N, C-alpha and C positions, 0 to 999 in steps of 0.2 A: 785373646788368642792363647795366652799362656795357660789358663785353666784347661782348655781343650787339649793342649799338648800333654799336660800332666795326666789328664784322664786317659789319653791314648797310650801313654807309657805304662799305665796301670792295667788298662783293659786288654791291650794287645797280647801280652803274655798269658793272661787268663784264658783267652780263646785260641791260644797256640798260633797266633799270627806272627809273633816276634818273640825272641828270647828275652828273659829278664835282663835289665841293664847290669853291666859289671862295673860298679863304681869303685874307682881306686883313688885314694887321697894321696896327696903329695905334690911336690914341685917337679915339673917336667923339664927336660933339657932339650930344646928344639935343635934339630940338625940343620944349622944355618948353611953349611956347605952344600948339602943336597938341595935345599930350597933355592940357593943362589944359582947353582949349576943346572937345575932341571926346571925351574919355574919362572925365571926372569929372562929378559931380552939379552942380558949379558952372558948368560950361560947357554941358552937355546939358540939365540940369534933371531934376526928379523925374518918374517915370512917372505916367500918369493914375491916378486913384483906382479906376477899374474894374479895373485890373491887380491892385491889392491885394485888391479884393473877390473876384475870380475865383480868387485864391490861397487863400482861407479854407478850402475843403474839403480841399485838399492839406495845409495846416498842421494841421488837425484830425486828419486821418488819420495824419500823422507823429507827432503828440502821443499819439494812442491807442496806436500801435505802440510808441513809446518808453516810455510809462507801463507798458504790459504787460511789456516787457522788463525794466524796472527792478524791478517787483514780482516777476517770476520770478527774477531774479538775487538779490534780497534773500532770497527763500524758500530758494533753493538754498544760499546761504551760511549761513543759519540752520540748515538740516539738516546741513550740513557741520560747523558748530560743535558740534552735538549728538553727531555721530559721532566727532569728534576733540577730546576733552577736553584733550589735551596742548598744543594751540595756542591761545594767547590773543591777542586783538587788541592 
């Protein structure tokens, strides 16, 4: 994947799809105060309870799909254990 990204970095500016990268060397100083106050739960706060309530149908659907996949995987492995007596767990 990395060679394709490097190729895109080179080809995109040649075809005027993107500007050439501006590489700057040095050590950066992250703004920890802004990151803490604008990107964490402690600075922004928790979402409203309605957001959690509206997510319940999606959570239940994901649980049903995952539960079915787990049951199917378990039964496939049990069938494989019957067919292959030479392999033990």
